[in-house]
C-alpha positions, -999 to +999 in steps of 0.1 A: +000+000+000+011+035-006-005+068+003-011+093-025+000+129-021-036+139-013-035+117+018-070+105+010-065+074-010-045+042-001-035+018-029-035-019-023-013-040-045+017-034-068+023-003-088+012-022-119-022-032-104-036-013-075-070-009-059-079+025-045-094+025-010-104+054+013-076+059+037-086+060+074-068+072+105-067+045+132-066+073+158-088+102+146-073+136+137-095+154+162-075+138+191-040+145+176-035+173+202-034+146+229-003+130+214+022+158+210+051+150+188+033+121+170+024+127+133-012+117+129-006+110+092+023+086+098+019+053+079+014+033+111-018+053+118-033+049+082-051+020+069-070+014+037-107+007+042-138-005+024-160+026+023-188+008+042-164-001+070-150+034+071-185+048+077-190+023+106-157+032+122-164+069+119-198+064+136-180+047+165-155+075+168-184+101+167-202+083+195-170+081+215-164+119+210-200+127+220-196+106+251-164+121+264-165+156+249-136+178+261-128+155+290-113+128+268-077+118+277-050+102+256-056+069+275-093+070+266-084+075+229-058+046+230-084+023+246-110+032+219-084+027+191-076-008+204-113-016+206-118-005+170-086-023+159-099-055+174-133-052+159-124-040+124-087-050+121-095-079+097-108-053+072-077-031+073-053-029+044-018-024+058+013-012+040+036-039+028 
């Protein structure tokens, strides 16, 4: 997988044959301020996703954000990221 310059599309496969997928952040951008010094757009935080799965994950993050509001901590975000990784990890397209 490689990330295009736009940062919005991940490609699965070789350069000769690749399938475009929406690129999702494993830990959402809205929480990046809780992890100073960590680049939220680093490859380890990006996965290719089926659009339907991407919507489901975004809904989970939205519910999480609504639940915690401004009181969310880095530990809360890490816990949620692990929960989402466990639930949706089989659908992730990782870099090779």
